[in-house]
C-alpha positions as CSV (number, residue, x, y, z in Angstrom):
1,M,118.2,43.4,112.3
2,E,117.7,44.5,108.7
3,E,121.0,42.8,107.8
4,T,119.8,39.6,109.5
5,A,116.5,39.7,107.5
6,A,118.3,40.3,104.2
7,S,120.7,37.4,104.7
8,A,118.1,34.9,105.7
9,L,117.2,32.0,103.4
10,I,113.5,33.0,103.5
11,T,112.8,36.7,103.5
12,S,109.3,37.3,102.2
13,P,106.9,38.2,105.1
14,G,104.2,36.0,103.6
15,A,106.6,33.1,103.2
16,V,108.0,33.5,106.7
17,L,104.5,33.6,108.3
18,A,103.6,30.5,106.2
19,V,106.6,28.7,107.7
20,L,105.6,29.6,111.2
21,A,101.9,28.8,110.7
22,G,103.0,25.5,109.1
23,L,105.1,24.6,112.1
24,C,102.1,25.3,114.5
25,A,99.8,23.1,112.4
26,F,102.4,20.3,112.0
27,F,103.0,19.8,115.7
28,F,99.3,19.7,116.6
29,W,98.8,17.3,113.7
30,L,101.6,15.2,114.9
31,E,100.3,15.2,118.5
32,K,96.9,14.1,117.3
33,R,98.0,11.6,114.7
34,S,100.8,9.9,116.6
35,G,99.5,9.8,120.1
36,W,103.1,9.9,121.3
37,R,103.5,10.2,125.1
38,M,106.3,12.6,124.4
39,F,103.8,15.4,124.0
40,N,102.7,14.9,127.6
41,F,106.1,16.2,128.7
42,L,107.1,18.3,125.7
43,P,103.8,19.8,124.5
44,P,103.4,21.5,121.1
45,L,103.9,24.9,122.7
46,L,107.5,24.2,123.5
47,W,108.3,23.1,119.9
48,I,106.3,25.9,118.4
49,Y,108.6,28.4,120.3
50,S,111.9,26.6,120.1
51,I,112.0,25.6,116.4
52,P,111.6,29.2,115.2
53,V,114.4,30.1,117.6
54,L,116.6,27.6,115.8
55,L,115.4,28.7,112.4
56,S,116.1,32.4,113.0
57,N,119.4,31.9,114.7
58,T,120.7,29.7,111.8
59,G,119.6,32.1,109.1
60,V,116.7,30.1,107.7
61,I,114.2,32.8,108.6
62,P,114.9,36.4,109.7
63,S,114.8,37.5,113.3
64,S,112.9,40.7,112.2
65,S,110.2,40.8,109.6
66,P,107.2,43.0,108.7
67,G,105.1,39.9,109.1
68,Y,106.0,39.6,112.8
69,G,104.8,43.2,113.3
70,L,101.5,42.3,111.7
71,V,100.9,39.4,114.1
72,R,101.9,41.5,117.1
73,T,99.7,44.5,116.1
74,Y,96.6,42.6,115.0
75,G,96.9,39.1,116.5
76,L,97.2,40.3,120.1
77,P,93.9,42.2,120.4
78,V,92.1,39.6,118.4
79,F,93.1,36.7,120.6
80,I,92.7,38.5,123.9
81,T,89.1,39.6,122.9
82,L,88.1,36.2,121.6
83,L,89.5,34.4,124.6
84,L,87.5,36.5,127.0
85,V,84.3,36.9,125.2
86,G,83.3,33.3,125.9
87,V,84.0,33.4,129.7
88,N,81.0,32.6,131.9
89,V,82.1,33.6,135.3
90,A,78.6,33.4,136.8
91,A,78.2,29.8,135.8
92,A,81.6,28.8,137.3
93,V,80.7,30.5,140.6
94,R,77.3,28.8,140.7
95,I,78.7,25.4,140.1
96,M,82.1,25.5,142.0
97,G,81.0,27.8,144.8
98,K,83.9,27.9,147.3
99,G,86.1,26.1,144.8
100,V,86.4,29.4,142.9
101,L,87.8,30.9,146.2
102,V,90.4,28.1,146.3
103,M,91.4,28.9,142.8
104,L,91.7,32.6,143.7
105,M,93.9,31.6,146.7
106,G,96.1,29.8,144.2
107,T,96.2,32.9,142.1
108,L,97.2,34.9,145.2
109,G,99.9,32.3,145.7
110,V,101.2,33.1,142.2
111,V,101.2,36.8,142.9
112,V,102.9,36.5,146.3
113,G,105.3,33.7,145.3
114,A,106.8,35.5,142.3
115,P,108.5,38.4,144.1
116,I,109.7,36.1,146.8
117,A,111.3,33.7,144.3
118,Y,112.6,36.6,142.2
119,L,114.2,38.2,145.2
120,I,116.1,34.9,145.8
121,V,117.4,34.4,142.2
122,H,117.4,37.9,140.6
123,T,121.1,38.5,141.1
124,N,121.9,35.7,138.7
125,L,119.4,37.0,136.0
126,S,119.4,39.9,133.7
127,P,118.0,43.2,135.0
128,D,114.8,42.9,133.0
129,A,114.1,39.3,134.0
130,W,111.2,40.5,136.1
131,T,109.3,40.9,132.8
132,G,109.7,37.2,132.3
133,F,108.4,36.5,135.7
134,G,105.4,38.6,134.8
135,A,104.9,36.6,131.6
136,L,105.1,33.3,133.4
137,A,102.6,34.6,135.9
138,G,100.2,35.2,133.0
139,S,100.5,31.5,132.2
140,W,100.2,30.4,135.8
141,I,97.1,32.5,136.5
142,G,95.3,32.1,133.2
143,G,97.0,30.3,130.3
144,T,99.2,30.7,127.2
145,G,97.1,33.6,125.9
146,N,97.6,35.5,129.1
147,M,101.3,34.8,128.9
148,A,101.5,36.3,125.4
149,A,99.4,39.3,126.4
150,T,101.5,40.0,129.5
151,K,104.6,39.7,127.4
152,A,103.2,42.5,125.2
153,A,102.1,44.6,128.2
154,L,105.4,44.4,130.0
155,E,107.4,44.5,126.7
156,T,109.3,41.3,127.7
157,P,112.3,40.7,125.4
158,D,111.8,37.7,123.2
159,G,114.7,35.8,124.8
160,I,113.4,36.3,128.3
161,F,110.0,35.2,127.1
162,G,111.7,32.0,126.0
163,L,112.9,31.5,129.6
164,A,109.3,31.8,130.8
165,I,108.2,29.2,128.3
166,I,111.0,26.8,129.3
167,A,110.1,27.2,133.0
168,D,106.4,26.9,132.3
169,N,106.8,23.5,130.6
170,A,109.5,22.2,133.0
171,I,107.5,22.9,136.1
172,Y,104.4,21.5,134.4
173,V,106.2,18.1,134.0
174,I,106.7,18.1,137.8
175,W,103.4,19.7,138.9
176,L,100.9,17.7,136.8
177,P,101.8,14.3,138.2
178,L,101.5,15.7,141.7
179,L,98.0,17.0,141.0
180,L,97.0,13.6,139.6
181,A,98.6,11.7,142.5
182,S,96.6,13.7,145.0
183,K,93.6,11.6,144.2
184,G,95.1,8.8,146.2
185,F,94.9,11.0,149.3
186,A,91.3,12.0,148.8
187,E,90.0,10.4,152.0
188,K,92.7,11.7,154.3
189,F,92.6,15.1,152.6
190,N,88.8,15.4,152.9
191,R,89.0,14.5,156.6
192,W,91.7,17.2,157.1
193,T,89.6,19.9,155.4
194,G,86.3,18.7,157.0
195,V,84.6,18.8,153.6
196,D,80.8,18.2,153.4
197,E,80.5,14.7,151.7
198,S,77.4,15.8,149.7
199,R,79.3,18.7,148.1
200,L,80.4,16.8,145.0
201,E,76.8,15.5,144.4
202,R,75.5,19.0,144.5
203,M,78.1,20.2,142.1
204,E,77.3,17.4,139.6
205,A,73.6,18.2,139.8
206,Q,74.4,21.9,139.1
207,I,76.6,20.9,136.1
208,E,73.7,19.0,134.6
209,S,71.4,22.0,135.0
210,E,73.8,24.3,133.3
211,K,74.4,22.1,130.2
212,V,73.4,23.7,126.8
213,E,73.6,22.3,123.3
214,A,76.7,23.4,121.3
215,T,75.9,25.7,118.4
216,P,77.2,24.5,115.0
217,V,79.8,26.9,113.6
218,E,78.8,28.8,110.5
219,M,80.5,31.3,108.3
220,R,78.7,34.2,109.9
221,H,80.3,33.4,113.2
222,F,83.7,34.1,111.9
223,L,82.5,37.5,110.6
224,Y,81.0,38.3,114.0
225,M,84.4,37.4,115.6
226,A,86.3,39.7,113.2
227,A,83.9,42.6,113.6
228,I,84.0,42.4,117.4
229,A,87.7,41.9,117.8
230,L,88.7,44.6,115.3
231,T,86.2,47.1,116.9
232,V,87.8,46.4,120.2
233,L,91.2,47.0,118.6
234,G,90.1,50.3,117.0
235,I,88.5,51.7,120.2
236,S,91.5,50.6,122.4
237,E,94.0,52.1,120.0
238,W,92.1,55.4,120.2
239,I,91.9,55.5,124.0
240,A,95.3,54.1,125.0
241,P,97.4,57.1,124.0
242,M,95.2,59.4,126.0
243,L,95.9,57.5,129.3
244,P,98.8,58.5,131.6
245,V,102.2,56.8,131.1
246,T,103.9,56.0,134.4
247,E,106.6,53.6,135.6
248,V,103.9,50.9,135.8
249,T,101.5,51.8,133.0
250,S,103.0,52.3,129.5
251,T,100.9,52.7,126.4
252,S,101.4,49.0,125.7
253,T,100.1,48.1,129.1
254,W,97.0,50.2,128.7
255,R,96.4,48.6,125.3
256,V,96.4,45.1,126.9
257,L,94.3,46.2,129.8
258,L,91.7,47.8,127.5
259,F,91.5,44.7,125.3
260,T,91.1,42.6,128.4
261,T,88.4,44.8,129.9
262,F,86.4,45.1,126.7
263,G,86.6,41.3,126.2
264,I,85.2,40.7,129.7
265,L,82.4,43.2,129.2
266,L,81.5,41.5,125.9
267,S,81.2,38.2,127.8
268,L,78.2,39.7,129.6
269,T,76.4,40.2,126.3
270,P,74.9,37.8,123.7
271,A,78.4,37.7,122.0
272,R,79.3,35.0,124.6
273,A,77.2,32.6,122.6
274,I,79.3,32.8,119.5
275,P,80.8,29.3,119.0
276,S,84.5,28.5,118.6
277,T,85.8,31.8,119.8
278,H,88.3,30.0,122.1
279,D,89.6,27.8,119.3
280,V,90.2,30.7,116.9
281,A,91.9,32.7,119.7
282,M,94.2,29.8,120.6
283,A,95.2,29.3,117.0
284,I,96.3,32.9,116.9
285,V,98.1,32.6,120.3
286,Y,100.3,29.8,119.0
287,L,101.2,31.8,115.9
288,F,102.0,34.7,118.2
289,V,104.3,32.4,120.3
290,A,106.1,31.2,117.1
291,V,106.7,34.8,116.1
292,M,108.2,35.5,119.6
293,G,110.5,32.5,119.1
294,A,111.7,33.8,115.7
295,G,112.7,37.0,117.4
296,A,114.7,35.4,120.2
297,N,118.4,35.0,120.5
298,L,119.9,31.7,121.7
299,A,122.3,33.6,123.9
300,D,119.4,35.0,125.9
301,L,118.6,31.4,127.2
302,G,121.8,31.1,129.2
303,D,120.0,32.1,132.4
304,A,117.6,29.2,132.3
305,P,118.9,27.2,135.3
306,W,118.4,30.2,137.7
307,F,115.1,31.1,136.1
308,L,114.0,27.4,136.7
309,L,115.1,27.5,140.3
310,G,113.0,30.6,140.8
311,A,110.0,29.0,139.2
312,L,110.4,25.9,141.4
313,I,110.4,28.0,144.6
314,W,107.4,29.9,143.2
315,I,105.3,26.8,142.5
316,I,105.9,25.5,146.0
317,I,104.5,28.8,147.4
318,H,101.5,28.5,145.0
319,G,100.8,24.9,146.3
320,L,100.9,26.0,149.9
321,F,98.3,28.7,149.2
322,C,96.1,26.1,147.5
323,L,96.3,23.9,150.5
324,M,95.5,26.8,152.8
325,G,92.5,27.7,150.6
326,A,91.2,24.1,150.7
327,Y,91.5,24.1,154.5
328,I,89.9,27.5,155.0
329,F,87.0,26.9,152.6
330,K,86.6,23.2,153.3
331,V,86.7,21.7,149.8
332,D,87.6,18.3,148.6
333,V,91.0,17.2,147.1
334,H,89.4,17.0,143.6
335,T,88.3,20.6,143.6
336,A,91.7,21.7,145.1
337,A,93.6,19.9,142.3
338,I,91.4,21.3,139.6
339,A,91.8,24.8,141.0
340,S,95.6,24.5,140.9
341,A,95.5,23.0,137.4
342,A,93.2,25.8,136.2
343,N,95.8,28.3,137.3
344,I,99.1,26.5,136.4
345,G,97.9,24.6,133.3
346,G,94.9,26.6,132.1
347,A,92.1,25.2,129.9
348,A,94.5,22.6,128.5
349,S,95.4,20.9,131.8
350,A,92.4,21.5,134.1
351,P,90.2,19.0,132.1
352,V,93.0,16.4,132.3
353,V,93.2,16.7,136.0
354,A,89.4,16.7,136.3
355,A,88.9,13.6,134.2
356,Y,91.4,11.7,136.3
357,H,89.9,12.8,139.6
358,R,86.2,12.8,138.7
359,E,85.1,12.8,135.1
360,S,81.8,14.6,135.8
361,L,83.9,17.7,136.8
362,V,85.5,18.2,133.4
363,P,82.9,20.9,132.2
364,V,83.4,22.9,135.4
365,S,87.2,22.6,135.2
366,I,87.0,24.5,131.8
367,L,84.8,27.2,133.3
368,M,87.3,27.6,136.2
369,A,90.2,27.9,133.7
370,L,88.2,30.6,131.9
371,I,88.1,32.6,135.1
372,G,91.9,32.5,135.1
373,Y,91.8,34.0,131.6
374,A,89.6,36.8,132.8
375,V,91.8,37.8,135.7
376,G,95.1,36.7,134.3
377,N,96.2,39.8,132.5
378,Y,95.5,42.2,135.4
379,F,97.2,40.1,138.1
380,A,100.2,39.0,135.9
381,I,101.0,42.6,135.1
382,L,100.8,43.4,138.8
383,T,103.0,40.4,139.6
384,G,105.7,41.5,137.1
385,H,105.9,45.0,138.7
386,L,106.0,43.5,142.2
387,C,109.1,41.6,141.1
388,R,110.6,44.8,139.8
389,I,109.7,46.8,142.9
390,I,111.0,44.2,145.5
391,V,114.5,44.4,144.1
392,G,114.4,48.2,143.9
393,G,113.8,48.5,140.2
């Protein structure tokens, strides 16, 4: 690794991080400026991971750098804490009611579907591919932040993490149109589930009652964020080595679980009112993903077809669980589609599905996605280990 770093065109840790941060900024700027439909199918995340893979494998930047360690050590706890501190679980439950239960059924579908799919395809994958299934479960229960956090908890190799990103985006291209198209079956679907016709009106009224004015972001808010996130880091780093290390819980796993738990506890305090915590967290997440790409080897991506097949089987099982949840809890097709989008696509996709189905549900779709952030790290780590256990690992 040291030889690779020394032979790279750009070797300074600061310069390497500048390249990666610049790539992240460029693709979001290009998406916003161009409005190209390409980004509906090949979102910035895919480019932010894949371009560093190419740069490091062609000797432009190193595959190992002290800058990468800096992002892994400090970026991870900061983005986990800031992602979770703004979660308002109580508001989501008040507004969505049984819709939250449908989303949790979808989450159960992710947890159950992963080991089934992995059992089918694992013989064609590397022995540690279960860690990639765990990382993908992080995305499919919560979002990109959970995916990155689970990668750290399960110590997923960078190359296998790349397989998870490829599968995440490939399945998204298939799944999102299906969620949007479900609107056309609203009447039949609602008759099948026996939904109360007044349910949507009650939800919209509750959304109006929950609305609050956004607080303008000031310099002090960034200091609050830094103080909170670094305090969580310090406390977690102190506690994690004291906790037992087993086949399931390494010190890395404990660190992620502690960051997650402290973040959720902080969401119950006035810290939840700090504005832009989500935006700052996601900026760090994308830099984290770029660093993972820089550490990957192109040879590790050869198992992509089998990993994709497993993901396809997996998403079908998730969909069946969502349908079962909609039927059991008697909810409309709009809520069921948003619940699935909140799992599979997170806060980036749930509002898209909500806006297409019923624009008034956009605010609650974001709240539902935030619940996924809250439970994602716990269930994704569990999912990864279920995949390991089912094949006798």
